[in-house]
N, C-alpha and C positions, 0 to 999 in steps of 0.2 A: 416381489421383486426380488433381483439377484442377489442382491447384499444386504446385510444387516448392519444400518448405520444406527441404532439406537444408543451407543457410547456416548454418553454427553448430551443426547437430544432430549429436552425436558418437554414433553406435551404441552405443558400449560402455555409456552410461548412458541407456537408452531409458525409465525410470521416474522419477518424483520421489523415490520412495523411494532409489533408487540414489545420487542426489544427496544426500539426508538422511544416510544412512551414511556416505557419504565425507565430507562434512563434519563429521560428530561425531569421525572420526578425525582430522581436520587442524586444529581450531582447539582452544583450550583449552576444559574441561568449563565455566567460568562465562561464555563467551560463548556456547556452544552453548545453555545453560540459559536465557540472556537471550533468546535468540531463540526457544526451543521453547515456553518457559513462558506459562502464563495468568495469572490471578490465584486467591486463597485455593484451593481443590480443582480447578481448572482444568474444572469442570465446564461453564461457558459455551464454552469452548476446544473441548471435545469435541462437543458438540450442534452447533456450528456446522457442522463436517464430516460428521457422520453423519445430520443432517436433509435435508442436499443429497443424499446418496446414497441417501436412502429417494424422491427423485422417479424416475419413470418415465417412458418415452418411446414412443410408439408409430410404428413405421414405417409407410410407404405404399409398398409395392414394385411395384404393376403400373400404371407410369405412364412417360411419356417421359422420358428421360434428357437433363438439362442440366448446363451449367457449374455448379459450387459457388461461391459468392462470400460470401467472409468479410470483405471490406471494408465498413467501418462508418462512419455519418456522425455526427458529436456535435459540437454547438456550430459547425455551418457548415463543419467541415473533415471531410475522408474518412481513416479511418485503417485500416492495413494489418490491423488485425484488431479483434474487439469487447473488447478486455483492455487494461489499461495497468498500470504498475507502482505500488502504494502507496505512501504516505510511510512512512518507517520511522526511529525516531530511532536514534541511534547506531551507524550501518551501519558505520563504518570498525572497529568493535570487532569486526565479525564476519569480515572481509575488508578489509586496506587499500583505500583509495581504492573502495569498493563503491559510492557514489554515482555517482563518476564513470564507473565500468564500464557500471553498468547506464543511465546517462544516454545513453553512448554506444550502447548496445546499442539502446535506444528510439529514436533519431534511425536509426540503420542500418536498422531493420525497422519504424520509421513507427508507433510505438505511443506513449500518453502517458507521461510519467514525471513523477511529484507529488515533490518535494522536501520536507521536514519543516523546520520551523524547527530543530528541535533534531538535524538530520543533522550527518555531518561533512564537507560540503562547502557552499562559500558560496551565496549566490544567484548572483553575478557568475561564479564559477567553471562552473555549472550552466548558466547563460544562455549562455556562451561555448560549452560542449560542445553546448548543443543548438539553438543559433541564436535564442534567445529563444522556443522553443517548450515548454518545461518547464511543468509548473503547480507552484504553491505552498502548501502547507497551514499556515497560521498558527496557533501558538498563541498565544492574545489575549493581550498585555502588559498590565499591571498601569497603565502609564502610556501616556497619550495621544501624548505625544512618540515614545514608542519606536514605538508603533502608525503613526503617521504616517511617520516615517523608515523602517520598513521596506517601508509602501506606497508612499513615493515610491523606493526602491531596486528594488523590484520593477518600477515603470512604467519607470524608467530603463533598467533590464534586458531589457525587451520582453515580460515573461510577460503573459500574456492571460487565464489562468485562476486564480482566487484560491479556496482551499478552506478555509474557516473549521472548526476541529475543535469539536465540540459535545461531544463524550462524554468529555471529562477535566475534569468541572467542580470536582472536588476533587484536584486536582495529579496524583498518580499511585496507580494501584491498588497493592493488598496482594499482594504477588507473593514469596511464602514463599523460591522459589529466590534471586530476586536479593537477598533479604533476607540468607540464609547466606552468599553468594558475595560480599557486600560492594559488591554494583551498586546497592543504594538511595541515596537522597539524606539526607545526604552518603554517598559512596561511600567505599570503604576497600578496602585491598590485604594481603591476609593471606600467609603464609608458604605455605599451600595454593595460593593463586592464581598465587603466583611459580614453584611446582613445576610447575603445570598449563603454564605459558608455557613454561619449559625444556623440557618434555615434546613441545611441538609447533614445533619449530624452523623450520620454514617459515614458519609463520605470525610467528613472533617476529621472523625475521630480515627478512620484509618490512615487518612494522610498526616496526621500527627504522629502515629506509629511510624510510618515509613520515612518520615521526612518530607520536606517541601521538594516537589519537583526540580531536578537539577540536570543540566547536561552533562551526563557523567563522562560520557567518552572523552568531552573537552576540557574536563577539570584540570588535568596535567599541563595545559596551556594558558590557563585563565590565572590572573593575578589573584592574589586571597584576598579575601574582604571588599570584592566588587559590590557598588550599591546598585539599585537599579538602573539610574543613568549611565553608571558607568559599564553595565552588561550590554546596554545598547549599544555603545561606542566599540566596545570589545568585538560585538558580531558583525558590526560593520566594518571594524578594521580588519578582522580575521579572515573573512570570506569573500570570495570575488567569484561568483557564480558562472559568469559568462566562460562557458568552452570553445576552445580553439582547436584547430587542427593540431597545431603544435602540442598543446597540452594533451590530448588525446594520445598522440604518438608516444610522447614521453610515458606516459602511465603504461601504454600497450607494453613499451620495452620492458618495463619494471616489474609488470603484473604477470606472473605465470598462470594464473586461472582464466577462468571465463571471465569477458569483459563485455558489459552490457550498456548501453547508452537509454536512459529514461527521459521520457518527454518528447522524443522526435516527430514531428507531424508534416514535415515538408521533405519532399522527396529530393531535393539539394541536399539536404543534411542526412538522408538515407544514404545516397552514394557517397558521402563522403566518410561515412560510418563505415562501410563495406571496403572503399579502398585503404583503410586505416585497420583494418582486419578487426573488427570489433565482433565479437560472436552474435549479439541478439540487440535489439532493440525491444524496448516498452512504449509502445505508443500512448501517449497520457498527456493532458492537457493539467496535471498536479491538480487534478479533482475540482476543477472549476476556480482554484485559488488563486490564478496568476492572471490571466488574459480572459477579460470578460467578453472580448468581441472574437474570439477565436470560434472553431467549429468543434463540434463533439468529438470524441475519442474514436466512437465507432466509423463516423464519416471519414475520419483520417485513417483509420485502419483498412478500409473497404479501399481507398484509392492506393495504399502503400503494397497491400497484399497483391494487387493486382499488377503490379511493376515488379515486386521484388521476392515474393513469394519464391523459396527456394535458395535464394540467394544469401539469406540472413536468417536468423530465427525471430519471427515476428510475434510479439506478446503484446497485451492490452490490459491498461488499468482505467477506470473512470465510468460511472455510472451503472454499474452492474450491482445487481440487487437481490439475486435469487438465482436457483437453479435454472430456470429457463431463462434468465438472462444471460448467464455461460453459456449454454447451450445456442443462444443465438450469436453470441459474438466468435464461439468456435464455428459455427456454422459460415460466418463471414470471412473466416479464411486465419483467425488467431491461432496459434499453437498453444497459447496457456494463456491464463487470464490473473490478474491480481486486483484483490479489493481492499479497502482501508477502511470506511466508516463503517459497514457492516460486523467488522470486527469489535470496531469500539463500541458500539452500540451493546455487543455481546458481553463486554467486559464492565461496560459503564452500567447495565442492567443486572447483570448476575455474578459480578466480581470473578471470584477464581472458576466458576464453574462456566464463564462465558463463551472461551476460547473454544472449547469441546463441542459447546452446543451449537454454536454457529457453523464451524466445520460440518459437524453431524447433520445438521437440518441443510446445509448446503449440498452434501452428498445425497441426502435423500431425495431432495427436489431434482437434483440432476437425473438420478437413477430413475424415477418417476416419468420425467418427459421422454427420457431418452428411451423408455418402455414403450409411451404411448406412441412416440414417432416408429417403433418398431426398427431403431436404429442401435445395434449392439456394441458399436465402437467410436470412440472418440472421433477418430478420424474420419468416419464416413458422415459425420452432420453437415459438411458443406453441400451433400446430396441431397438434403432434405431443406435447403435454402431455397424460397421463394422469391424470385429476382424481380 
C-alpha cells in the first residue's frame, strides 16, 4: 500500500458491521434505533446502500505502477481523503461528546466535519476544536433575526463553509421507531426507555458525567426551564425548513464564505442553485429519513452529474458504508463524499477512539481498492466505471 493508515485503526474491528454490532450492544435500544432507522417502511434507507453496491468497477492491470494519491482538493483546500463527516442531529444521544470526538478526529486526519444546527455541541465549541475549519449545516430559522445571529456567530467563530439544508421542508419525517420510543417531538421518556438505560451502564455513566444531550447551539434562543412538551413547541415554532430562492439569495448576499445546499435531487433545484451563485451541492435524501418514496442518492447523483458536472461542485451523502463504496460514488461522478452513520457506529462502539478508527479504516479500504484497480488518482476513478 502507498500510505500508512494505521493511526486509530484497531485490527479487532476491521469492518463497519463489527462497529454496528458493538454499538447495538453498548447503547440503549431507543438510541440505536434513532441512529439506525429511516422513515415509514425504510425503503429509501435500503436502496441508498443497495444501489451503490450494484456499481461495478473495471481494473487495468498491465501498466506502470505509480504511488496512489487520495488527497483531494475541495473549495481551495487539500483534504487527506475524498470523504467527510456528515451533519447529524442529537449526536450526544448516541455517545456523550460525540460531535467533539468526531471533530477532533477530523482535524487530526484532515477531513471536513459538518456540525448540525441540532447537534449537541455549540458553534463556538466546535470552532475551538477545529481551529475554525468546521462546516456548519443550517436548519433555516423561521425568524430573520435568529438566522442573522447564527450567521454572525459562524463568521466570528471562523467557519468558512455554510451548508443549507433543503430536504426537511416539513419539519421531520414520519419515523415509526422514534415514535414508539418517544423520540418524536415532543419527546417523552417511558419506563421501557429507563430500563434500556439501566441495562447499558457504561453509556449511562458517561452520559451522567457529560450531562443529558442538549441542542447547545440553540441554547441562547431557548427559554429557560422548558419541559419536554414545550421543547417540541419551541422546535416547531423556531424552524421553517422550506428553502426559497429569496431565502438563499439573502444568505448568499450576507455570507462571504462558500455556500453549499444539501439535499438537492431535482434538476430544477440545481438550476436555481447555480443561478443563485451557490458554490456546491450535496446530493442527499437525508439518509433515507424524510421521503420513503424517493430514489437513492446515487441514482440522483448520476443524473445530475450528467447535466451539471463542471457548472457546480457536486458531492454526495447517503448509503456509503466502505472504501469500495466511496470509490463507486467517486467513479459515478461525485467530487467528494460524506457519511454519517459509519462515524456514529465508530463512537458508539469505541468512544473516543471511534472517530480515528473509522477514518483510518476507510482510508485503508479506499487505498486498497484503488491499488487493485491500478488507479493512482481519485480523479481517474470515473475511467474505471463499468457503465
